[in-house]
PDB file of N, CA, C and O in Angstrom:
ATOM      1  N   UNK A   1       0.854  -1.169   0.000  1.00  0.00           N
ATOM      2  CA  UNK A   1       0.000   0.000   0.000  1.00  0.00           C
ATOM      3  C   UNK A   1       0.896   1.227   0.000  1.00  0.00           C
ATOM      4  O   UNK A   1       1.857   1.305   0.766  1.00  0.00           O
ATOM      5  N   UNK A   2       0.586   2.161  -0.841  1.00  0.00           N
ATOM      6  CA  UNK A   2       1.391   3.364  -0.939  1.00  0.00           C
ATOM      7  C   UNK A   2       0.568   4.557  -0.488  1.00  0.00           C
ATOM      8  O   UNK A   2      -0.567   4.734  -0.930  1.00  0.00           O
ATOM      9  N   UNK A   3       1.128   5.369   0.383  1.00  0.00           N
ATOM     10  CA  UNK A   3       0.454   6.565   0.868  1.00  0.00           C
ATOM     11  C   UNK A   3       0.570   7.640  -0.209  1.00  0.00           C
ATOM     12  O   UNK A   3       1.660   7.882  -0.728  1.00  0.00           O
ATOM     13  N   UNK A   4      -0.533   8.279  -0.542  1.00  0.00           N
ATOM     14  CA  UNK A   4      -0.564   9.262  -1.619  1.00  0.00           C
ATOM     15  C   UNK A   4       0.339  10.454  -1.308  1.00  0.00           C
ATOM     16  O   UNK A   4       0.336  10.985  -0.197  1.00  0.00           O
ATOM     17  N   UNK A   5       1.085  10.848  -2.282  1.00  0.00           N
ATOM     18  CA  UNK A   5       1.888  12.058  -2.159  1.00  0.00           C
ATOM     19  C   UNK A   5       3.215  11.873  -1.470  1.00  0.00           C
ATOM     20  O   UNK A   5       4.055  12.772  -1.533  1.00  0.00           O
ATOM     21  N   UNK A   6       3.452  10.735  -0.804  1.00  0.00           N
ATOM     22  CA  UNK A   6       4.711  10.580  -0.084  1.00  0.00           C
ATOM     23  C   UNK A   6       5.659   9.649  -0.806  1.00  0.00           C
ATOM     24  O   UNK A   6       6.874   9.773  -0.652  1.00  0.00           O
ATOM     25  N   UNK A   7       5.142   8.729  -1.581  1.00  0.00           N
ATOM     26  CA  UNK A   7       5.993   7.781  -2.268  1.00  0.00           C
ATOM     27  C   UNK A   7       6.492   6.671  -1.361  1.00  0.00           C
ATOM     28  O   UNK A   7       7.305   5.844  -1.775  1.00  0.00           O
ATOM     29  N   UNK A   8       6.007   6.649  -0.121  1.00  0.00           N
ATOM     30  CA  UNK A   8       6.423   5.635   0.839  1.00  0.00           C
ATOM     31  C   UNK A   8       5.444   4.471   0.753  1.00  0.00           C
ATOM     32  O   UNK A   8       4.230   4.665   0.815  1.00  0.00           O
ATOM     33  N   UNK A   9       5.965   3.291   0.614  1.00  0.00           N
ATOM     34  CA  UNK A   9       5.113   2.103   0.543  1.00  0.00           C
ATOM     35  C   UNK A   9       5.132   1.418   1.904  1.00  0.00           C
ATOM     36  O   UNK A   9       6.197   1.202   2.483  1.00  0.00           O
ATOM     37  N   UNK A  10       3.969   1.083   2.402  1.00  0.00           N
ATOM     38  CA  UNK A  10       3.861   0.376   3.683  1.00  0.00           C
ATOM     39  C   UNK A  10       3.237  -0.973   3.422  1.00  0.00           C
ATOM     40  O   UNK A  10       2.311  -1.105   2.622  1.00  0.00           O
ATOM     41  N   UNK A  11       3.745  -1.951   4.092  1.00  0.00           N
ATOM     42  CA  UNK A  11       3.218  -3.299   3.963  1.00  0.00           C
ATOM     43  C   UNK A  11       2.370  -3.583   5.194  1.00  0.00           C
ATOM     44  O   UNK A  11       2.902  -3.748   6.292  1.00  0.00           O
ATOM     45  N   UNK A  12       1.070  -3.641   5.020  1.00  0.00           N
ATOM     46  CA  UNK A  12       0.159  -3.878   6.128  1.00  0.00           C
ATOM     47  C   UNK A  12      -0.469  -5.247   5.943  1.00  0.00           C
ATOM     48  O   UNK A  12      -1.154  -5.506   4.953  1.00  0.00           O
ATOM     49  N   UNK A  13      -0.226  -6.114   6.907  1.00  0.00           N
ATOM     50  CA  UNK A  13      -0.790  -7.466   6.858  1.00  0.00           C
ATOM     51  C   UNK A  13      -1.887  -7.593   7.891  1.00  0.00           C
ATOM     52  O   UNK A  13      -1.756  -7.101   9.011  1.00  0.00           O
ATOM     53  N   UNK A  14      -2.952  -8.240   7.522  1.00  0.00           N
ATOM     54  CA  UNK A  14      -4.033  -8.507   8.472  1.00  0.00           C
ATOM     55  C   UNK A  14      -3.971  -9.969   8.863  1.00  0.00           C
ATOM     56  O   UNK A  14      -3.632 -10.816   8.036  1.00  0.00           O
ATOM     57  N   UNK A  15      -4.291 -10.280  10.100  1.00  0.00           N
ATOM     58  CA  UNK A  15      -4.220 -11.684  10.531  1.00  0.00           C
ATOM     59  C   UNK A  15      -5.322 -12.513   9.878  1.00  0.00           C
ATOM     60  O   UNK A  15      -6.481 -12.101   9.825  1.00  0.00           O
ATOM     61  N   UNK A  16      -4.940 -13.685   9.384  1.00  0.00           N
ATOM     62  CA  UNK A  16      -5.890 -14.584   8.754  1.00  0.00           C
ATOM     63  C   UNK A  16      -6.220 -15.783   9.635  1.00  0.00           C
ATOM     64  O   UNK A  16      -6.866 -16.727   9.182  1.00  0.00           O
ATOM     65  N   UNK A  17      -5.784 -15.751  10.882  1.00  0.00           N
ATOM     66  CA  UNK A  17      -6.000 -16.910  11.743  1.00  0.00           C
ATOM     67  C   UNK A  17      -7.377 -16.911  12.404  1.00  0.00           C
ATOM     68  O   UNK A  17      -7.698 -17.840  13.144  1.00  0.00           O
ATOM     69  N   UNK A  18      -8.176 -15.912  12.156  1.00  0.00           N
ATOM     70  CA  UNK A  18      -9.508 -15.848  12.755  1.00  0.00           C
ATOM     71  C   UNK A  18     -10.487 -16.646  11.902  1.00  0.00           C
ATOM     72  O   UNK A  18     -10.454 -16.588  10.673  1.00  0.00           O
ATOM     73  N   UNK A  19     -11.344 -17.378  12.568  1.00  0.00           N
ATOM     74  CA  UNK A  19     -12.400 -18.094  11.857  1.00  0.00           C
ATOM     75  C   UNK A  19     -13.493 -17.117  11.466  1.00  0.00           C
ATOM     76  O   UNK A  19     -13.791 -16.183  12.211  1.00  0.00           O
ATOM     77  N   UNK A  20     -14.072 -17.321  10.340  1.00  0.00           N
ATOM     78  CA  UNK A  20     -15.147 -16.434   9.902  1.00  0.00           C
ATOM     79  C   UNK A  20     -16.446 -16.719  10.635  1.00  0.00           C
ATOM     80  O   UNK A  20     -17.394 -15.937  10.562  1.00  0.00           O
ATOM     81  N   UNK A  21     -16.487 -17.844  11.342  1.00  0.00           N
ATOM     82  CA  UNK A  21     -17.710 -18.198  12.059  1.00  0.00           C
ATOM     83  C   UNK A  21     -17.702 -17.700  13.492  1.00  0.00           C
ATOM     84  O   UNK A  21     -18.653 -17.951  14.233  1.00  0.00           O
ATOM     85  N   UNK A  22     -16.649 -16.998  13.902  1.00  0.00           N
ATOM     86  CA  UNK A  22     -16.611 -16.476  15.272  1.00  0.00           C
ATOM     87  C   UNK A  22     -17.710 -15.442  15.462  1.00  0.00           C
ATOM     88  O   UNK A  22     -18.066 -14.698  14.548  1.00  0.00           O
ATOM     89  N   UNK A  23     -18.226 -15.425  16.663  1.00  0.00           N
ATOM     90  CA  UNK A  23     -19.284 -14.475  16.968  1.00  0.00           C
ATOM     91  C   UNK A  23     -18.690 -13.087  17.169  1.00  0.00           C
ATOM     92  O   UNK A  23     -17.572 -12.959  17.668  1.00  0.00           O
ATOM     93  N   UNK A  24     -19.415 -12.066  16.793  1.00  0.00           N
ATOM     94  CA  UNK A  24     -18.922 -10.701  17.061  1.00  0.00           C
ATOM     95  C   UNK A  24     -18.995 -10.398  18.549  1.00  0.00           C
ATOM     96  O   UNK A  24     -19.543 -11.176  19.331  1.00  0.00           O
ATOM     97  N   UNK A  25     -18.443  -9.273  18.922  1.00  0.00           N
ATOM     98  CA  UNK A  25     -18.413  -8.900  20.336  1.00  0.00           C
ATOM     99  C   UNK A  25     -19.816  -8.730  20.903  1.00  0.00           C
ATOM    100  O   UNK A  25     -20.084  -9.138  22.033  1.00  0.00           O
ATOM    101  N   UNK A  26     -20.700  -8.137  20.132  1.00  0.00           N
ATOM    102  CA  UNK A  26     -22.083  -7.961  20.581  1.00  0.00           C
ATOM    103  C   UNK A  26     -22.976  -8.834  19.722  1.00  0.00           C
ATOM    104  O   UNK A  26     -23.205  -8.539  18.548  1.00  0.00           O
ATOM    105  N   UNK A  27     -23.472  -9.890  20.300  1.00  0.00           N
ATOM    106  CA  UNK A  27     -24.340 -10.768  19.522  1.00  0.00           C
ATOM    107  C   UNK A  27     -25.811 -10.516  19.818  1.00  0.00           C
ATOM    108  O   UNK A  27     -26.686 -11.227  19.324  1.00  0.00           O
ATOM    109  N   UNK A  28     -26.072  -9.504  20.622  1.00  0.00           N
ATOM    110  CA  UNK A  28     -27.470  -9.178  20.930  1.00  0.00           C
ATOM    111  C   UNK A  28     -28.109  -8.541  19.706  1.00  0.00           C
ATOM    112  O   UNK A  28     -27.545  -7.634  19.094  1.00  0.00           O
ATOM    113  N   UNK A  29     -29.257  -9.014  19.371  1.00  0.00           N
ATOM    114  CA  UNK A  29     -29.982  -8.399  18.271  1.00  0.00           C
ATOM    115  C   UNK A  29     -30.899  -7.341  18.849  1.00  0.00           C
ATOM    116  O   UNK A  29     -31.491  -7.517  19.914  1.00  0.00           O
ATOM    117  N   UNK A  30     -31.003  -6.260  18.140  1.00  0.00           N
ATOM    118  CA  UNK A  30     -31.878  -5.199  18.601  1.00  0.00           C
ATOM    119  C   UNK A  30     -33.314  -5.639  18.395  1.00  0.00           C
ATOM    120  O   UNK A  30     -33.728  -5.951  17.279  1.00  0.00           O
ATOM    121  N   UNK A  31     -34.061  -5.660  19.472  1.00  0.00           N
ATOM    122  CA  UNK A  31     -35.442  -6.094  19.417  1.00  0.00           C
ATOM    123  C   UNK A  31     -36.334  -4.868  19.271  1.00  0.00           C
ATOM    124  O   UNK A  31     -36.228  -3.915  20.043  1.00  0.00           O
ATOM    125  N   UNK A  32     -37.189  -4.900  18.303  1.00  0.00           N
ATOM    126  CA  UNK A  32     -38.096  -3.787  18.070  1.00  0.00           C
ATOM    127  C   UNK A  32     -39.305  -3.970  18.978  1.00  0.00           C
ATOM    128  O   UNK A  32     -40.035  -4.956  18.879  1.00  0.00           O
ATOM    129  N   UNK A  33     -39.499  -3.001  19.863  1.00  0.00           N
ATOM    130  CA  UNK A  33     -40.649  -3.052  20.764  1.00  0.00           C
ATOM    131  C   UNK A  33     -41.857  -2.463  20.054  1.00  0.00           C
ATOM    132  O   UNK A  33     -41.831  -1.321  19.595  1.00  0.00           O
ATOM    133  N   UNK A  34     -42.887  -3.241  19.973  1.00  0.00           N
ATOM    134  CA  UNK A  34     -44.108  -2.771  19.319  1.00  0.00           C
ATOM    135  C   UNK A  34     -45.070  -2.256  20.376  1.00  0.00           C
ATOM    136  O   UNK A  34     -45.132  -2.771  21.492  1.00  0.00           O
ATOM    137  N   UNK A  35     -45.815  -1.232  20.000  1.00  0.00           N
ATOM    138  CA  UNK A  35     -46.754  -0.608  20.912  1.00  0.00           C
ATOM    139  C   UNK A  35     -48.160  -0.855  20.391  1.00  0.00           C
ATOM    140  O   UNK A  35     -48.435  -0.696  19.202  1.00  0.00           O
ATOM    141  N   UNK A  36     -49.047  -1.248  21.305  1.00  0.00           N
ATOM    142  CA  UNK A  36     -50.436  -1.487  20.922  1.00  0.00           C
ATOM    143  C   UNK A  36     -51.167  -0.149  20.859  1.00  0.00           C
ATOM    144  O   UNK A  36     -51.120   0.637  21.806  1.00  0.00           O
ATOM    145  N   UNK A  37     -51.832   0.103  19.754  1.00  0.00           N
ATOM    146  CA  UNK A  37     -52.520   1.382  19.551  1.00  0.00           C
ATOM    147  C   UNK A  37     -53.669   1.546  20.534  1.00  0.00           C
ATOM    148  O   UNK A  37     -53.994   2.671  20.913  1.00  0.00           O
ATOM    149  N   UNK A  38     -54.287   0.459  20.953  1.00  0.00           N
ATOM    150  CA  UNK A  38     -55.401   0.544  21.899  1.00  0.00           C
ATOM    151  C   UNK A  38     -54.928   1.012  23.270  1.00  0.00           C
ATOM    152  O   UNK A  38     -55.644   1.744  23.954  1.00  0.00           O
ATOM    153  N   UNK A  39     -53.735   0.600  23.677  1.00  0.00           N
ATOM    154  CA  UNK A  39     -53.182   1.056  24.953  1.00  0.00           C
ATOM    155  C   UNK A  39     -52.910   2.556  24.886  1.00  0.00           C
ATOM    156  O   UNK A  39     -53.207   3.289  25.829  1.00  0.00           O
ATOM    157  N   UNK A  40     -52.350   3.006  23.777  1.00  0.00           N
ATOM    158  CA  UNK A  40     -52.094   4.435  23.628  1.00  0.00           C
ATOM    159  C   UNK A  40     -53.383   5.248  23.641  1.00  0.00           C
ATOM    160  O   UNK A  40     -53.444   6.319  24.245  1.00  0.00           O
ATOM    161  N   UNK A  41     -54.412   4.733  22.970  1.00  0.00           N
ATOM    162  CA  UNK A  41     -55.703   5.430  22.953  1.00  0.00           C
ATOM    163  C   UNK A  41     -56.297   5.521  24.349  1.00  0.00           C
ATOM    164  O   UNK A  41     -56.825   6.565  24.732  1.00  0.00           O
ATOM    165  N   UNK A  42     -56.217   4.433  25.116  1.00  0.00           N
ATOM    166  CA  UNK A  42     -56.799   4.447  26.457  1.00  0.00           C
ATOM    167  C   UNK A  42     -56.053   5.421  27.364  1.00  0.00           C
ATOM    168  O   UNK A  42     -56.681   6.112  28.167  1.00  0.00           O
ATOM    169  N   UNK A  43     -54.727   5.488  27.253  1.00  0.00           N
ATOM    170  CA  UNK A  43     -53.962   6.449  28.049  1.00  0.00           C
ATOM    171  C   UNK A  43     -54.323   7.879  27.672  1.00  0.00           C
ATOM    172  O   UNK A  43     -54.439   8.746  28.537  1.00  0.00           O
ATOM    173  N   UNK A  44     -54.500   8.118  26.386  1.00  0.00           N
ATOM    174  CA  UNK A  44     -54.877   9.456  25.931  1.00  0.00           C
ATOM    175  C   UNK A  44     -56.268   9.829  26.420  1.00  0.00           C
ATOM    176  O   UNK A  44     -56.496  10.966  26.833  1.00  0.00           O
ATOM    177  N   UNK A  45     -57.201   8.880  26.378  1.00  0.00           N
ATOM    178  CA  UNK A  45     -58.555   9.156  26.852  1.00  0.00           C
ATOM    179  C   UNK A  45     -58.570   9.431  28.350  1.00  0.00           C
ATOM    180  O   UNK A  45     -59.322  10.289  28.810  1.00  0.00           O
ATOM    181  N   UNK A  46     -57.747   8.712  29.122  1.00  0.00           N
ATOM    182  CA  UNK A  46     -57.677   8.961  30.562  1.00  0.00           C
ATOM    183  C   UNK A  46     -57.149  10.364  30.846  1.00  0.00           C
ATOM    184  O   UNK A  46     -57.691  11.073  31.694  1.00  0.00           O
ATOM    185  N   UNK A  47     -56.097  10.763  30.142  1.00  0.00           N
ATOM    186  CA  UNK A  47     -55.541  12.095  30.391  1.00  0.00           C
ATOM    187  C   UNK A  47     -56.514  13.190  29.939  1.00  0.00           C
ATOM    188  O   UNK A  47     -56.615  14.236  30.581  1.00  0.00           O
ATOM    189  N   UNK A  48     -57.224  12.951  28.844  1.00  0.00           N
ATOM    190  CA  UNK A  48     -58.210  13.937  28.400  1.00  0.00           C
ATOM    191  C   UNK A  48     -59.390  14.010  29.364  1.00  0.00           C
ATOM    192  O   UNK A  48     -59.947  15.088  29.571  1.00  0.00           O
ATOM    193  N   UNK A  49     -59.778  12.891  29.952  1.00  0.00           N
ATOM    194  CA  UNK A  49     -60.870  12.894  30.925  1.00  0.00           C
ATOM    195  C   UNK A  49     -60.476  13.697  32.166  1.00  0.00           C
ATOM    196  O   UNK A  49     -61.286  14.458  32.695  1.00  0.00           O
ATOM    197  N   UNK A  50     -59.243  13.533  32.630  1.00  0.00           N
ATOM    198  CA  UNK A  50     -58.774  14.308  33.788  1.00  0.00           C
ATOM    199  C   UNK A  50     -58.772  15.802  33.474  1.00  0.00           C
ATOM    200  O   UNK A  50     -59.199  16.617  34.291  1.00  0.00           O
ATOM    201  N   UNK A  51     -58.290  16.150  32.290  1.00  0.00           N
ATOM    202  CA  UNK A  51     -58.246  17.555  31.903  1.00  0.00           C
ATOM    203  C   UNK A  51     -59.662  18.122  31.766  1.00  0.00           C
ATOM    204  O   UNK A  51     -59.905  19.270  32.140  1.00  0.00           O
ATOM    205  N   UNK A  52     -60.585  17.340  31.242  1.00  0.00           N
ATOM    206  CA  UNK A  52     -61.970  17.777  31.090  1.00  0.00           C
ATOM    207  C   UNK A  52     -62.603  18.032  32.457  1.00  0.00           C
ATOM    208  O   UNK A  52     -63.324  19.014  32.634  1.00  0.00           O
ATOM    209  N   UNK A  53     -62.336  17.149  33.425  1.00  0.00           N
ATOM    210  CA  UNK A  53     -62.874  17.339  34.785  1.00  0.00           C
ATOM    211  C   UNK A  53     -62.331  18.612  35.408  1.00  0.00           C
ATOM    212  O   UNK A  53     -63.067  19.336  36.078  1.00  0.00           O
ATOM    213  N   UNK A  54     -61.041  18.898  35.195  1.00  0.00           N
ATOM    214  CA  UNK A  54     -60.456  20.130  35.726  1.00  0.00           C
ATOM    215  C   UNK A  54     -61.115  21.350  35.088  1.00  0.00           C
ATOM    216  O   UNK A  54     -61.415  22.329  35.771  1.00  0.00           O
ATOM    217  N   UNK A  55     -61.335  21.288  33.794  1.00  0.00           N
ATOM    218  CA  UNK A  55     -61.959  22.414  33.103  1.00  0.00           C
ATOM    219  C   UNK A  55     -63.394  22.639  33.569  1.00  0.00           C
ATOM    220  O   UNK A  55     -63.819  23.781  33.745  1.00  0.00           O
ATOM    221  N   UNK A  56     -64.136  21.564  33.768  1.00  0.00           N
ATOM    222  CA  UNK A  56     -65.516  21.677  34.257  1.00  0.00           C
ATOM    223  C   UNK A  56     -65.528  22.264  35.659  1.00  0.00           C
ATOM    224  O   UNK A  56     -66.365  23.114  35.962  1.00  0.00           O
ATOM    225  N   UNK A  57     -64.616  21.829  36.517  1.00  0.00           N
ATOM    226  CA  UNK A  57     -64.534  22.357  37.883  1.00  0.00           C
ATOM    227  C   UNK A  57     -64.224  23.853  37.855  1.00  0.00           C
ATOM    228  O   UNK A  57     -64.871  24.632  38.555  1.00  0.00           O
ATOM    229  N   UNK A  58     -63.248  24.254  37.059  1.00  0.00           N
ATOM    230  CA  UNK A  58     -62.889  25.660  36.965  1.00  0.00           C
ATOM    231  C   UNK A  58     -64.054  26.494  36.424  1.00  0.00           C
ATOM    232  O   UNK A  58     -64.334  27.578  36.935  1.00  0.00           O
ATOM    233  N   UNK A  59     -64.721  25.996  35.406  1.00  0.00           N
ATOM    234  CA  UNK A  59     -65.846  26.716  34.816  1.00  0.00           C
ATOM    235  C   UNK A  59     -67.009  26.835  35.799  1.00  0.00           C
ATOM    236  O   UNK A  59     -67.645  27.886  35.880  1.00  0.00           O
ATOM    237  N   UNK A  60     -67.291  25.774  36.540  1.00  0.00           N
ATOM    238  CA  UNK A  60     -68.398  25.822  37.501  1.00  0.00           C
ATOM    239  C   UNK A  60     -68.084  26.788  38.649  1.00  0.00           C
ATOM    240  O   UNK A  60     -68.976  27.497  39.115  1.00  0.00           O
ATOM    241  N   UNK A  61     -66.842  26.826  39.105  1.00  0.00           N
ATOM    242  CA  UNK A  61     -66.454  27.786  40.154  1.00  0.00           C
ATOM    243  C   UNK A  61     -66.587  29.208  39.623  1.00  0.00           C
ATOM    244  O   UNK A  61     -67.046  30.096  40.341  1.00  0.00           O
ATOM    245  N   UNK A  62     -66.197  29.428  38.392  1.00  0.00           N
ATOM    246  CA  UNK A  62     -66.312  30.753  37.787  1.00  0.00           C
ATOM    247  C   UNK A  62     -67.771  31.177  37.666  1.00  0.00           C
ATOM    248  O   UNK A  62     -68.118  32.311  37.995  1.00  0.00           O
ATOM    249  N   UNK A  63     -68.622  30.275  37.198  1.00  0.00           N
ATOM    250  CA  UNK A  63     -70.048  30.598  37.050  1.00  0.00           C
ATOM    251  C   UNK A  63     -70.685  30.851  38.409  1.00  0.00           C
ATOM    252  O   UNK A  63     -71.464  31.793  38.553  1.00  0.00           O
ATOM    253  N   UNK A  64     -70.370  30.026  39.417  1.00  0.00           N
ATOM    254  CA  UNK A  64     -70.910  30.239  40.768  1.00  0.00           C
ATOM    255  C   UNK A  64     -70.445  31.578  41.342  1.00  0.00           C
ATOM    256  O   UNK A  64     -71.218  32.290  41.982  1.00  0.00           O
ATOM    257  N   UNK A  65     -69.185  31.910  41.108  1.00  0.00           N
ATOM    258  CA  UNK A  65     -68.663  33.193  41.590  1.00  0.00           C
ATOM    259  C   UNK A  65     -69.364  34.366  40.928  1.00  0.00           C
ATOM    260  O   UNK A  65     -69.735  35.328  41.600  1.00  0.00           O
ATOM    261  N   UNK A  66     -69.547  34.295  39.622  1.00  0.00           N
ATOM    262  CA  UNK A  66     -70.250  35.380  38.923  1.00  0.00           C
ATOM    263  C   UNK A  66     -71.708  35.468  39.352  1.00  0.00           C
ATOM    264  O   UNK A  66     -72.243  36.568  39.492  1.00  0.00           O
ATOM    265  N   UNK A  67     -72.357  34.329  39.561  1.00  0.00           N
ATOM    266  CA  UNK A  67     -73.764  34.333  40.004  1.00  0.00           C
ATOM    267  C   UNK A  67     -73.883  34.925  41.403  1.00  0.00           C
ATOM    268  O   UNK A  67     -74.790  35.712  41.669  1.00  0.00           O
ATOM    269  N   UNK A  68     -72.975  34.552  42.295  1.00  0.00           N
ATOM    270  CA  UNK A  68     -73.042  35.084  43.663  1.00  0.00           C
ATOM    271  C   UNK A  68     -72.740  36.584  43.674  1.00  0.00           C
ATOM    272  O   UNK A  68     -73.351  37.332  44.439  1.00  0.00           O
ATOM    273  N   UNK A  69     -71.807  37.025  42.836  1.00  0.00           N
ATOM    274  CA  UNK A  69     -71.530  38.463  42.755  1.00  0.00           C
ATOM    275  C   UNK A  69     -72.724  39.206  42.168  1.00  0.00           C
ATOM    276  O   UNK A  69     -73.041  40.309  42.612  1.00  0.00           O
ATOM    277  N   UNK A  70     -73.387  38.623  41.183  1.00  0.00           N
ATOM    278  CA  UNK A  70     -74.579  39.240  40.598  1.00  0.00           C
ATOM    279  C   UNK A  70     -75.706  39.367  41.612  1.00  0.00           C
ATOM    280  O   UNK A  70     -76.385  40.392  41.670  1.00  0.00           O
ATOM    281  N   UNK A  71     -75.901  38.337  42.400  1.00  0.00           N
ATOM    282  CA  UNK A  71     -76.949  38.383  43.430  1.00  0.00           C
ATOM    283  C   UNK A  71     -76.576  39.398  44.491  1.00  0.00           C
ATOM    284  O   UNK A  71     -77.436  40.151  44.949  1.00  0.00           O
ATOM    285  N   UNK A  72     -75.311  39.436  44.894  1.00  0.00           N
ATOM    286  CA  UNK A  72     -74.862  40.381  45.942  1.00  0.00           C
ATOM    287  C   UNK A  72     -75.042  41.818  45.478  1.00  0.00           C
ATOM    288  O   UNK A  72     -75.545  42.651  46.233  1.00  0.00           O
ATOM    289  N   UNK A  73     -74.644  42.118  44.259  1.00  0.00           N
ATOM    290  CA  UNK A  73     -74.736  43.492  43.781  1.00  0.00           C
ATOM    291  C   UNK A  73     -76.160  43.908  43.415  1.00  0.00           C
ATOM    292  O   UNK A  73     -76.455  45.102  43.372  1.00  0.00           O
ATOM    293  N   UNK A  74     -77.028  42.969  43.157  1.00  0.00           N
ATOM    294  CA  UNK A  74     -78.407  43.329  42.822  1.00  0.00           C
ATOM    295  C   UNK A  74     -79.222  43.652  44.082  1.00  0.00           C
ATOM    296  O   UNK A  74     -80.258  44.308  43.983  1.00  0.00           O
ATOM    297  N   UNK A  75     -78.787  43.217  45.230  1.00  0.00           N
ATOM    298  CA  UNK A  75     -79.511  43.524  46.467  1.00  0.00           C
ATOM    299  C   UNK A  75     -79.130  44.852  46.951  1.00  0.00           C
ATOM    300  O   UNK A  75     -79.629  45.300  47.983  1.00  0.00           O
TER     301      UNK A  75
END
């Protein structure tokens, strides 16, 4: 093998004593985890239900506050 531009030739030998059937260092295969769409939908529905309850609570407190202020100021 000759390095470009230098004119120097290097002899690089690779070892041939390794078997081609040897296992690589990491033989673990990457496992693809699949997600069930129904589980995702149920989690989303639960979080939306919690948010809806919070919104209803806030709205009802606001309406009660405005109604009580209206009654107070009308007297």
